C-alpha positions in Angstrom: -109.5 -159.0 52.9 -112.0 -157.0 50.9 -113.9 -153.9 51.8 -117.4 -153.3 50.4 -118.7 -149.7 50.3 -122.4 -149.3 50.3 -122.8 -145.9 48.5 -126.1 -144.1 48.9 -126.9 -140.9 46.8 -128.8 -139.0 49.5 -130.7 -135.6 49.1 -128.1 -133.8 51.1 -125.4 -135.1 48.7 -127.5 -134.0 45.7 -127.7 -130.4 47.1 -124.0 -130.3 47.7 -123.3 -131.5 44.1 -125.6 -128.8 42.6 -123.8 -126.1 44.7 -120.4 -127.2 43.5 -121.5 -127.3 39.8 -123.1 -123.8 40.1 -119.9 -122.4 41.5 -117.9 -124.0 38.7 -120.2 -122.5 36.0 -119.9 -119.0 37.6 -116.1 -119.2 37.5 -116.2 -120.5 33.9 -118.4 -117.7 32.5 -116.5 -115.1 34.5 -113.2 -116.2 33.0 -114.8 -115.8 29.5 -116.0 -112.3 30.1 -113.9 -109.3 29.2 -113.8 -107.3 32.4 -112.1 -104.4 30.7 -115.4 -103.2 29.0 -116.5 -99.9 30.4 -120.3 -100.1 31.2 -120.7 -96.5 30.1 -119.7 -97.5 26.6 -122.8 -99.7 26.4 -125.1 -96.6 26.9 -126.8 -95.4 23.7 -126.3 -91.7 23.2 -129.1 -89.6 21.7 -129.0 -86.5 19.5 -131.5 -83.9 18.6 -131.5 -82.4 15.1 -133.5 -80.3 12.6 -135.1 -81.8 9.5 -137.4 -81.0 6.6 -138.1 -84.7 6.1 -141.8 -84.5 6.8 -142.1 -82.5 3.6 -144.1 -79.5 5.1 -143.8 -76.1 3.3 -145.0 -72.6 4.1 -147.3 -70.5 1.9 -144.3 -69.7 -0.4 -143.3 -73.3 -0.8 -140.2 -73.1 1.4 -139.3 -76.3 3.3 -140.1 -76.1 7.0 -137.9 -77.7 9.7 -139.0 -79.6 12.8 -137.1 -80.9 15.8 -136.2 -84.6 15.7 -134.4 -87.1 17.9 -132.3 -90.1 16.9 -129.7 -92.3 18.6 -126.0 -92.2 17.9 -126.3 -94.9 15.2 -128.9 -92.8 13.2 -131.7 -95.1 14.2 -135.0 -94.7 16.2 -135.7 -91.3 14.5 -138.8 -89.5 15.9 -140.4 -86.2 15.3 -140.7 -84.3 18.6 -142.7 -81.2 17.4 -145.3 -82.4 14.9 -146.1 -78.8 14.1 -144.4 -77.3 11.0 -143.4 -73.7 11.6 -141.3 -71.4 9.5 -138.8 -71.1 12.4 -137.5 -73.7 14.8 -134.3 -72.1 15.8 -131.9 -70.7 18.4 -132.2 -73.9 20.4 -130.5 -74.3 23.8 -130.2 -77.5 25.9 -130.7 -77.2 29.7 -127.7 -77.9 31.9 -129.3 -81.1 33.2 -130.0 -82.3 29.6 -133.7 -82.8 30.1 -135.2 -79.7 28.4 -134.7 -77.5 25.4 -135.8 -73.9 24.7 -136.2 -72.7 21.1 -137.8 -70.0 19.0 -140.8 -70.8 16.9 -143.2 -69.0 14.6 -146.1 -71.4 15.3 -148.0 -68.7 17.2 -146.0 -65.6 16.4 -142.3 -65.3 17.1 -142.1 -66.7 20.6 -139.9 -68.8 22.8 -141.0 -72.3 23.8 -139.7 -75.0 26.1 -140.2 -78.8 26.0 -138.7 -82.0 27.4 -136.1 -83.7 25.2 -138.7 -86.4 24.5 -141.1 -83.9 23.1 -143.4 -83.8 26.1 -144.6 -80.9 28.2 -144.5 -78.2 25.5 -144.8 -74.8 27.1 -144.9 -71.3 25.7 -142.7 -69.0 27.7 -143.3 -65.6 25.9 -146.6 -64.4 24.7 -146.7 -60.8 23.5 -150.2 -61.0 21.9 -148.8 -58.7 19.2 -148.6 -59.1 15.5 -145.6 -61.4 14.8 -144.5 -59.2 12.0 -143.8 -56.4 14.5 -142.5 -58.2 17.6 -140.4 -61.3 18.2 -138.4 -63.1 20.8 -135.3 -65.0 19.9 -131.9 -66.4 21.0 -133.0 -68.1 24.2 -130.0 -69.4 26.3 -130.1 -71.3 29.6 -128.2 -70.1 32.7 -125.6 -72.5 34.1 -127.9 -73.3 37.1 -130.9 -73.9 34.8 -133.0 -71.4 36.7 -133.1 -68.6 34.1 -133.2 -67.9 30.4 -131.6 -65.0 28.6 -133.1 -64.0 25.3 -133.4 -61.1 22.8 -136.6 -59.3 22.1 -137.8 -56.2 20.2 -140.9 -55.8 22.4 -139.8 -52.3 23.4 -139.5 -51.1 19.8 -136.0 -49.6 20.4 -134.9 -47.3 17.7 -131.6 -45.7 16.5 -132.1 -43.0 13.8 -134.1 -44.4 11.0 -133.9 -48.0 12.4 -136.7 -49.2 14.7 -137.9 -52.4 16.1 -134.4 -53.1 17.4 -133.7 -55.8 20.0 -132.8 -55.6 23.7 -131.4 -58.4 26.0 -133.8 -59.8 28.6 -133.6 -62.4 31.4 -136.6 -64.3 32.6 -137.2 -67.2 35.0 -137.2 -70.7 33.5 -141.0 -70.7 33.6 -141.2 -67.5 31.6 -142.0 -65.2 34.6 -140.5 -61.9 35.6 -138.8 -60.8 32.3 -136.3 -58.0 32.9 -134.4 -55.8 30.4 -130.6 -56.2 31.3 -129.1 -54.1 28.4 -131.1 -50.8 28.6 -128.2 -48.9 30.3 -126.1 -49.2 27.1 -128.5 -46.8 25.3 -127.4 -46.2 21.7 -124.2 -48.2 22.3 -126.4 -51.2 21.8 -126.2 -51.3 18.0 -128.7 -52.4 15.3 -128.1 -56.1 15.6 -128.2 -58.0 18.9 -127.6 -61.7 19.6 -127.4 -63.5 22.9 -124.3 -65.7 23.0 -124.9 -67.4 26.3 -123.8 -67.2 29.9 -120.4 -67.2 31.5 -119.7 -69.9 34.0 -120.1 -67.5 36.9 -123.7 -66.6 35.8 -123.4 -63.5 33.7 -125.1 -62.9 30.4 -122.9 -62.6 27.3 -124.3 -60.9 24.1 -123.1 -59.4 20.8 -124.2 -56.2 19.2 -123.2 -55.2 15.7 -123.8 -52.3 13.3 -122.2 -49.5 11.4 -120.1 -47.0 13.5 -118.8 -44.1 11.5 -119.4 -46.0 8.3 -117.5 -49.1 9.3 -119.1 -52.4 10.5 -118.2 -53.3 14.1 -119.0 -56.1 16.4 -118.9 -55.6 20.2 -119.3 -58.2 23.0 -120.8 -57.3 26.3 -121.2 -59.1 29.6 -123.8 -58.2 32.3 -125.0 -59.5 35.6 -128.4 -61.3 35.5 -130.0 -58.3 37.3 -128.7 -55.8 34.7 -125.9 -54.4 36.8 -122.2 -54.3 36.0 -122.6 -54.2 32.2 -119.4 -53.8 30.3 -117.3 -54.9 27.3 -115.8 -58.4 27.4 -113.0 -57.4 25.0 -111.0 -54.1 25.0 -111.4 -53.7 21.2 -114.0 -54.4 18.6 -113.4 -57.2 16.1 -113.2 -59.9 18.8 -116.3 -62.0 19.1 -117.9 -65.5 19.6 -116.4 -66.1 23.1 -116.6 -69.7 24.5 -115.4 -70.5 28.0 -113.5 -73.7 28.8 -115.2 -76.2 31.1 -113.3 -75.1 34.1 -114.0 -71.4 33.3 -110.3 -70.4 33.2 -109.9 -69.8 29.5 -111.9 -68.1 26.7 -111.6 -69.1 23.1 -112.8 -66.5 20.6 -112.5 -65.3 17.0 -110.6 -62.1 16.2 -110.5 -60.1 13.0 -107.8 -57.8 14.3 -105.5 -58.4 11.3 -108.2 -58.6 8.6 -108.6 -62.4 8.9 -110.9 -64.5 11.1 -108.5 -66.4 13.3 -108.9 -68.5 16.5 -107.5 -66.9 19.7 -107.3 -67.8 23.3 -107.1 -65.7 26.5 -107.4 -66.1 30.2 -110.8 -65.5 31.7 -109.6 -62.2 33.2 -108.6 -60.9 29.7 -104.9 -61.5 30.0 -102.6 -63.8 28.0 -104.2 -63.2 24.6 -102.6 -65.4 22.0 -103.5 -66.7 18.5 -104.0 -70.4 18.1 -104.1 -70.5 14.3 -102.2 -68.7 11.5 -103.4 -69.3 7.9 -104.9 -67.5 4.9 -108.5 -68.6 5.4 -111.3 -67.9 7.9 -112.0 -69.6 11.2 -115.5 -69.9 12.7 -116.7 -70.9 16.1 -120.3 -72.0 16.8 -122.8 -69.2 16.3 -120.6 -67.0 14.1 -122.5 -67.9 10.9 -125.6 -65.8 11.6 -127.8 -68.8 12.4 -127.7 -70.2 8.9 -126.7 -73.7 10.0 -125.9 -73.2 13.7 -129.2 -73.0 15.4 -128.3 -74.9 18.5 -126.0 -73.5 21.2 -122.7 -75.3 21.0 -119.6 -75.2 23.1 -116.5 -75.8 21.0 -114.5 -77.1 24.0 -114.2 -80.8 24.5 -115.7 -82.0 27.8 -112.2 -82.4 29.4 -111.1 -78.9 28.2 -108.1 -80.1 26.2 -109.4 -79.6 22.6 -111.3 -76.9 20.7 -113.4 -77.6 17.6 -113.8 -75.0 14.9 -114.6 -74.6 11.2 -112.5 -73.2 8.4 -113.3 -71.8 4.9 -112.1 -69.1 2.5 -109.4 -71.3 0.9 -110.7 -74.3 -1.1 -108.2 -76.9 0.1 -108.7 -75.8 3.7 -112.4 -76.1 4.1 -113.7 -78.3 6.8 -114.0 -78.9 10.6 -110.9 -79.1 12.7 -109.9 -79.7 16.3 -106.8 -78.1 18.0 -105.2 -78.6 21.3 -105.8 -75.8 23.8 -102.1 -74.9 23.7 -102.2 -74.7 19.9 -99.5 -77.4 19.5 -101.5 -80.0 17.5 -104.1 -79.5 14.7 -106.3 -82.3 13.3 -108.5 -81.9 10.2 -111.6 -84.0 10.6 -113.4 -83.3 7.3 -112.2 -82.3 3.8 -115.2 -80.4 2.5 -117.5 -77.5 3.7 -118.9 -78.6 7.1 -120.1 -77.1 10.3 -119.3 -78.3 13.8 -122.3 -79.5 15.7 -121.0 -80.4 19.1 -119.0 -82.9 21.2 -120.4 -86.2 22.4 -120.8 -86.4 26.2 -117.8 -88.8 26.5 -115.6 -86.5 24.3 -114.8 -89.3 21.9 -116.8 -88.0 18.9 -118.1 -84.9 17.3 -121.3 -84.3 15.2 -121.2 -82.0 12.2 -123.4 -80.9 9.4 -122.2 -81.5 5.8 -123.0 -78.5 3.6 -123.2 -80.6 0.5 -126.8 -80.7 -0.6 -129.0 -82.2 0.7 -127.7 -81.4 4.2 -126.8 -84.3 6.4 -125.7 -85.0 10.0 -122.4 -87.0 10.4 -120.4 -88.2 13.4 -116.6 -88.7 13.4 -114.1 -89.8 16.0 -111.7 -87.2 17.3 -108.8 -88.8 15.4 -110.7 -88.5 12.2 -111.7 -92.1 11.8 -115.1 -93.7 11.8 -116.8 -91.0 9.7 -120.5 -91.9 9.4 -123.6 -90.3 7.9 -126.4 -90.6 10.5 -129.2 -89.2 8.5 -128.6 -89.9 4.8 -132.0 -88.7 3.6 -133.1 -86.8 0.5 -134.2 -84.0 2.8 -132.2 -81.4 4.7 -131.0 -82.7 8.1 -128.8 -80.4 10.2 -127.9 -78.8 13.5 -127.4 -81.9 15.7 -126.8 -81.6 19.5 -125.9 -84.5 21.8 -128.0 -85.4 24.7 -126.7 -87.2 27.8 -126.6 -91.0 27.7 -129.9 -92.6 28.5 
């Protein structure tokens, strides 16, 4: 007995077959995909930096910097300012990563703001006074992004034979309602004034330095945004360059109490002061070099608060950029020549730094010291890089 099957390939059967094949292909490609890849690692991180690469000079032939942007691979470089000025400095990135404020001499010494893509350039201070006599500098964003602290000599403060000295002001982020928040210090506000930044709880932190009884002293003050509650951050002079940990519980700083610049740590309330380093050279935190190569506002703490980055010089075989654990137990040297720390990447896996070998260049390196890479590698001076949020 034989059975004959009359097979017919109907449209319904064709649809079913396509469905099965599609499902098999999905399963096949899914099995070939590495599901362990973090999508965040695929984001391209951006950096801002300063450069003389456009070749502009002032009337004396000095190279003039402008603000540029590039990606973390050193590509897609673009000029954001297109206006050479003698000063593009004291730059501060807004907490949301979308805007920067900076000092510029393009129309006198004023403070400007723009988006991090170069758009919406806005002048925040406008004294309409000869730039040789009045200037505004050191703008720093508040933690909530609503206000900006800065230094200005618009009141022509004087001490003895010195005039045109700076005060500390706070204004709204649009430049309105500027208020002097340091005036109650009187002559305790010395010749030199620099705004360090803001504490996590919204108070302004600034340094003042000068000669006191023939000796050079540095004092750090902290004040509420309305000018009240001004007082010293440290109980003795010689401690400076404070930087709060991300959770606000610790403060890293530089102390010269024993004649050397060393890295120290204390609790936010001033207790628990302890040295983190002990060596024969000098340690530096961001901003302690007088603005020579530290124009941006940098936080030396890693995003997770476990590491602190700093620079060291003074002894030839110790020069370079280092990171140290917050408890001081582990020290890693990242560079072996004169360099300046330029900030942590948002993911905390890399740092950027400026090499002081001429011409200046911007590098990135992994936190274990591997993957050292020159991002700029140009015949011009490139420096002062700051990371933007992933885009």
